Every structure is written in C-alpha cells, then in structure tokens.
C-alpha positions as CSV (number, residue, x, y, z in Angstrom):
1,M,38.0,149.2,-50.6
2,G,34.5,150.4,-51.3
3,T,32.9,150.4,-54.8
4,G,33.1,154.2,-54.7
5,G,36.9,154.1,-54.8
6,E,37.1,151.7,-57.6
7,Q,34.3,153.7,-59.4
8,G,36.3,157.2,-59.0
9,A,39.6,155.5,-60.2
10,A,37.7,154.1,-63.4
11,A,36.2,157.4,-64.1
12,C,39.6,159.3,-63.5
13,R,41.4,156.9,-65.6
14,G,38.6,157.0,-68.5
15,E,38.9,160.9,-68.5
16,R,42.6,160.9,-68.7
17,Q,42.5,158.3,-71.4
18,Q,40.1,160.4,-73.5
19,Q,42.4,163.3,-73.2
20,L,45.5,161.2,-74.4
21,E,43.4,159.8,-77.2
22,A,42.4,163.4,-78.4
23,I,46.2,164.4,-78.1
24,L,47.0,161.2,-80.1
25,E,44.5,161.8,-82.7
26,R,45.8,165.4,-83.3
27,E,49.3,163.9,-83.9
28,Q,48.0,161.5,-86.4
29,A,46.2,164.3,-88.3
30,R,49.5,166.2,-88.3
31,G,51.0,163.1,-90.4
32,R,52.8,161.8,-87.6
33,E,53.3,158.2,-86.2
34,R,51.1,158.0,-83.1
35,P,51.8,155.4,-80.3
36,T,49.1,153.4,-78.8
37,L,46.8,154.5,-76.1
38,E,48.2,151.9,-73.9
39,R,51.9,152.6,-74.6
40,T,51.1,156.4,-74.1
41,T,49.5,155.7,-70.8
42,D,52.3,153.6,-69.7
43,A,55.1,156.0,-70.9
44,I,53.3,159.3,-69.7
45,L,50.3,159.2,-67.5
46,A,51.7,156.4,-65.1
47,P,54.9,158.2,-64.6
48,L,53.2,161.5,-63.7
49,Y,50.7,159.7,-61.3
50,Y,53.4,157.8,-59.6
51,R,55.6,161.1,-59.1
52,A,52.6,163.2,-57.9
53,V,51.4,160.6,-55.4
54,F,54.5,158.7,-54.4
55,T,57.3,161.2,-54.4
56,N,58.2,164.7,-53.4
57,E,59.7,165.2,-56.9
58,P,58.5,168.3,-58.8
59,L,56.1,167.7,-62.0
60,T,58.1,170.2,-64.2
61,S,57.6,170.8,-67.7
62,G,61.1,169.9,-68.7
63,W,60.5,166.4,-67.1
64,A,57.1,166.0,-68.8
65,Y,58.7,167.0,-72.3
66,D,61.4,164.4,-71.4
67,L,58.6,161.7,-71.1
68,V,57.0,162.7,-74.2
69,S,60.3,162.8,-76.2
70,H,61.3,159.2,-74.9
71,L,58.0,157.9,-75.9
72,M,58.0,159.6,-79.5
73,S,61.9,158.3,-80.0
74,D,60.5,154.8,-79.0
75,E,57.7,154.8,-81.5
76,N,60.0,156.2,-84.2
77,S,62.5,153.4,-83.7
78,A,59.8,150.7,-83.2
79,A,60.0,149.5,-86.7
80,E,63.6,148.6,-86.4
81,A,63.0,146.9,-82.9
82,P,62.4,143.3,-82.3
83,D,58.7,142.2,-81.7
84,S,58.5,142.9,-77.9
85,A,55.3,140.7,-77.5
86,S,57.2,137.8,-77.5
87,D,59.5,139.2,-74.9
88,S,58.7,138.1,-71.3
89,L,59.8,140.3,-68.1
90,L,59.3,137.1,-66.2
91,A,61.8,134.9,-68.3
92,D,65.0,133.6,-66.8
C-alpha cells in the first residue's frame, strides 16, 4: 500500500476525531458526562464506517441514534461497572 493511502486514512481519521471532540466538548459544556474520544470512536465512528464499507445495510438516523444511546448509557453506568482495563479479551 502506498504512502498516499496511509496519509489519506490518517487525515480522514483526524478530521472525524476533531468533529467527535467538538461534539463531546458541547456535551461537557451542557454539564453531561462525556465519554472519552477513544470510546466514542469505537462505539460510533467504527460501526458507521464498517456498515458503509462492508455491508449493504442502510445508515439510518434511527440506527445512529441507537449507537449514541448505547454509548451514553454505557457511560452513565461506568461508575458501577468493574474496571474493564484489567479485563482481557484474550484471557481463557
């Protein structure tokens, strides 16, 4: 793969993450708990791109709303959840 593809991907990812960061900052300004940029990228951006690139499923506003609702409900219950950093997906 050429450098152009890698640079293009990095530029696209950077732009999208800047947009997400702006959204998260607005949520914080409203006094709401805000998930991390990494968590938001994993919960919203990744599924959007996966669906757009690898499936024929539509990108509907209802589906996107469900992604955001799930992310925010996860963040609201994070204080009650065990520390996921110690959990390993590779553990037997």
